[in-house]
C-alpha positions in Angstrom: -28.9 -16.8 9.1 -26.8 -16.1 6.0 -28.0 -14.9 2.5 -25.7 -15.7 -0.3 -26.2 -14.1 -3.7 -23.7 -15.7 -6.0 -22.9 -14.3 -9.5 -26.6 -14.0 -10.6 -27.5 -12.7 -14.0 -30.9 -12.2 -15.5 -31.5 -12.0 -19.3 -34.8 -11.6 -21.1 -35.4 -12.6 -24.7 -33.1 -14.7 -27.0 -30.4 -14.2 -29.6 -30.1 -10.6 -30.9 -33.2 -9.6 -28.8 -31.6 -10.6 -25.5 -31.7 -7.9 -22.9 -29.4 -8.1 -19.9 -31.3 -6.9 -16.8 -28.6 -7.7 -14.3 -25.1 -9.2 -14.7 -22.8 -11.0 -12.2 -24.3 -9.8 -9.0 -22.7 -11.2 -5.8 -23.0 -10.2 -2.2 -23.9 -11.7 1.2 -25.9 -10.7 4.3 -25.5 -12.2 7.7 -28.0 -12.4 10.6 -29.1 -9.1 12.0 -27.4 -6.9 9.3 -29.2 -4.1 7.4 -27.9 -3.6 3.9 -29.2 -1.6 0.8 -29.0 -1.8 -2.9 -29.1 1.7 -4.5 -29.4 2.5 -8.1 -31.4 4.5 -10.7 -34.0 3.1 -13.1 -32.6 0.3 -15.2 -30.1 -0.9 -12.6 -32.1 -4.1 -11.9 -32.9 -3.4 -8.2 -36.4 -5.0 -8.3 -35.2 -7.9 -10.5 -32.5 -8.8 -7.9 -35.0 -8.6 -5.1 -37.5 -10.7 -7.0 -34.9 -13.4 -7.6 -34.0 -13.4 -3.9 -37.6 -13.6 -2.9 -38.0 -16.6 -5.3 -40.5 -14.8 -7.5 -38.2 -15.1 -10.5 -35.3 -17.3 -11.5 -31.8 -16.2 -12.5 -30.5 -17.0 -15.9 -27.1 -17.7 -14.3 -25.9 -18.0 -10.7 -27.9 -18.8 -7.6 -29.2 -17.6 -4.2 -28.9 -19.5 -1.0 -30.4 -19.0 2.5 -28.5 -20.8 5.2 -26.9 -23.0 2.5 -30.2 -24.0 0.9 -30.9 -23.0 -2.7 -33.8 -20.6 -3.3 -36.2 -22.3 -5.7 -39.3 -20.3 -5.0 -41.0 -18.1 -2.3 -40.7 -19.3 1.3 -41.4 -18.4 4.9 -37.8 -17.6 5.4 -38.2 -14.4 3.3 -40.8 -11.7 4.0 -41.3 -9.1 1.3 -42.8 -5.6 1.4 -43.6 -3.7 -1.8 -43.9 0.0 -2.6 -47.6 -0.4 -3.0 -49.1 -1.7 0.2 -50.9 -4.7 -1.4 -53.2 -5.1 1.6 -56.4 -7.1 1.2 -59.1 -4.4 1.3 -61.8 -6.7 2.7 -59.6 -7.7 5.7 -59.0 -5.6 8.9 -55.4 -4.7 9.9 -55.3 -7.6 12.3 -56.7 -10.0 9.6 -54.1 -8.8 7.1 -51.3 -9.4 9.5 -52.6 -12.9 10.4 -53.3 -13.9 6.8 -50.0 -15.6 6.1 -50.0 -17.5 9.4 -53.5 -18.8 8.7 -52.4 -19.8 5.2 -49.5 -21.8 6.6 -51.5 -23.5 9.3 -50.0 -21.8 12.4 -51.8 -22.7 15.6 -54.6 -20.4 16.6 -53.0 -19.4 19.9 -49.7 -18.5 18.1 -51.6 -16.5 15.5 -53.4 -14.5 18.1 -50.2 -13.9 20.1 -48.1 -12.8 17.1 -50.8 -10.6 15.6 -51.2 -8.8 18.9 -47.4 -8.5 19.4 -46.9 -7.2 15.9 -49.7 -4.7 16.2 -47.9 -3.4 19.3 -44.5 -3.4 17.6 -45.8 -1.2 14.7 -47.9 1.0 17.0 -51.3 0.1 15.6 -53.0 -1.6 18.6 -55.9 0.8 18.3 -56.3 0.2 14.6 -56.6 -3.6 14.7 -60.2 -3.7 13.5 -59.9 -0.9 10.9 -59.9 -1.7 7.2 -57.2 -0.4 4.8 -59.3 2.4 3.4 -59.6 3.7 7.0 -55.8 3.9 7.4 -53.3 6.5 6.2 -50.6 5.5 3.7 -48.0 5.3 6.5 -50.3 3.1 8.6 -51.0 0.8 5.7 -47.3 0.3 5.1 -46.9 -0.5 8.8 -49.5 -3.2 8.4 -47.7 -4.5 5.3 -44.4 -4.7 7.2 -46.1 -6.4 10.2 -47.7 -8.9 7.8 -44.2 -9.7 6.2 -42.8 -10.3 9.7 -45.7 -12.4 10.9 -44.4 -15.7 9.7 -41.0 -15.0 11.5 -38.9 -14.7 8.3 -35.1 -14.9 8.5 -34.8 -11.8 6.2 -37.1 -8.9 5.4 -36.9 -7.8 1.7 -38.1 -4.2 1.1 -38.8 -2.9 -2.4 -38.8 0.9 -2.1 -41.4 0.6 0.6 -41.7 4.4 1.3 -41.5 5.6 -2.3 -45.2 6.4 -2.6 -45.3 8.4 0.6 -44.8 12.2 1.0 -41.6 13.5 2.5 -42.8 14.0 6.1 -44.4 10.6 6.3 -41.5 9.0 4.6 -39.0 10.3 7.1 -41.3 9.2 9.9 -41.5 5.7 8.4 -37.7 5.6 8.1 -37.4 6.2 11.8 -40.0 3.5 12.4 -38.2 1.0 10.3 -34.8 1.7 11.9 -36.3 1.4 15.4 -38.1 -1.8 14.4 -34.8 -3.3 13.1 -33.0 -2.3 16.4 -35.9 -3.8 18.4 -36.3 -7.1 16.5 -32.8 -7.7 15.1 -34.5 -8.8 11.9 -32.1 -9.1 8.9 -33.0 -6.5 6.2 -32.3 -5.9 2.6 -33.6 -2.6 1.3 -33.7 -1.4 -2.3 -34.1 2.2 -3.0 -33.1 5.0 -5.4 -32.8 7.4 -2.4 -29.2 7.8 -1.2 -30.2 9.7 1.9 -32.6 6.9 2.9 -29.9 4.2 2.4 -27.4 6.2 4.4 -29.8 6.8 7.3 -30.8 3.2 7.6 -28.1 0.9 6.3 -24.8 -0.5 7.6 -23.6 -1.2 4.1 -24.7 0.1 0.6 -24.1 -1.5 -2.8 -24.2 1.0 -5.6 -25.6 -0.4 -8.9 -24.8 0.8 -12.4 -27.6 0.4 -15.0 -27.9 -1.4 -18.3 -27.2 -4.1 -17.2 -27.5 -3.8 -13.5 -24.1 -4.5 -11.7 -22.5 -3.6 -8.5 -19.7 -1.0 -9.0 -19.1 0.1 -5.4 -19.5 -1.1 -1.8 -19.8 1.5 1.0 -19.6 0.8 4.7 -21.8 3.3 6.6 -20.1 4.1 9.9 -22.2 6.9 11.2 -23.8 7.6 14.7 -27.5 6.9 14.3 -28.9 7.6 17.7 -31.1 10.4 16.2 -31.9 10.2 12.5 -32.9 13.9 12.4 -29.5 15.0 13.8 -27.8 12.5 11.5 -28.9 14.4 8.4 -27.1 17.5 9.8 -23.8 15.5 10.4 -21.0 16.7 8.1 -19.9 13.1 7.5 -23.4 12.2 6.4 -23.5 15.2 4.0 -20.1 14.3 2.6 -21.1 10.6 2.0 -24.4 11.7 0.5 -22.7 14.1 -1.9 -20.0 11.5 -3.0 -22.6 8.8 -3.6 -25.0 11.1 -5.4 -22.2 12.2 -7.6 -21.4 8.6 -8.5 -25.1 8.0 -9.5 -25.2 11.3 -11.5 -22.1 10.4 -13.5 -23.5 6.9 -14.2 -26.6 8.4 -15.7 -24.6 10.7 -17.9 -22.3 7.9 -19.1 -25.2 5.6 -20.1 
């Protein structure tokens, strides 16, 4: 699998009222990689992700998945939003199987993949529970499992843990990293949280705001056997400070 984002720009409005949301964004992701886009408000993170997901069209440039132009949503891309967006009238298992039913998967495969994904996200015992019976972290696990159900080539994450408190957020970060290691799914995460990006990603793209544009690429070469210990690593702290300083200076200069 290869995702190619080539020179995309997104403008809203016309003439003197034109607003440039993102400008000349280019990067690529290969199969099994985990990369992040990091930026403050106004840096176009969600706009870029929506274009990749096929939920919006670029003004200029293009996105390709395995050489095919992205012209709309597709099964090759699974997306998880900050708000869980689960169907409240469906159980956890039914939410996970929803996309497969919609796309005419065979019943045997639906049952197998639903059971497998419930096990992967650690919710076997919650299969028949409704969203209002689940914690925020559990709901987001269901949302991630649902995004994976149709076996997408790439998982797109739009600040998936932003609505969770610190303790649950760190727990979910561990879960996501272990899920990535276990399944080898290709991941693109957008976040404003430098620490989260460093803990999870192999590479980070730093975005400047107004318009959103990539100003720095950072390879994250850290030992990640234990994410709790990682946060105490001097190299982690050094990178976090350097990147946080870049984002702070960007805010002051805008």
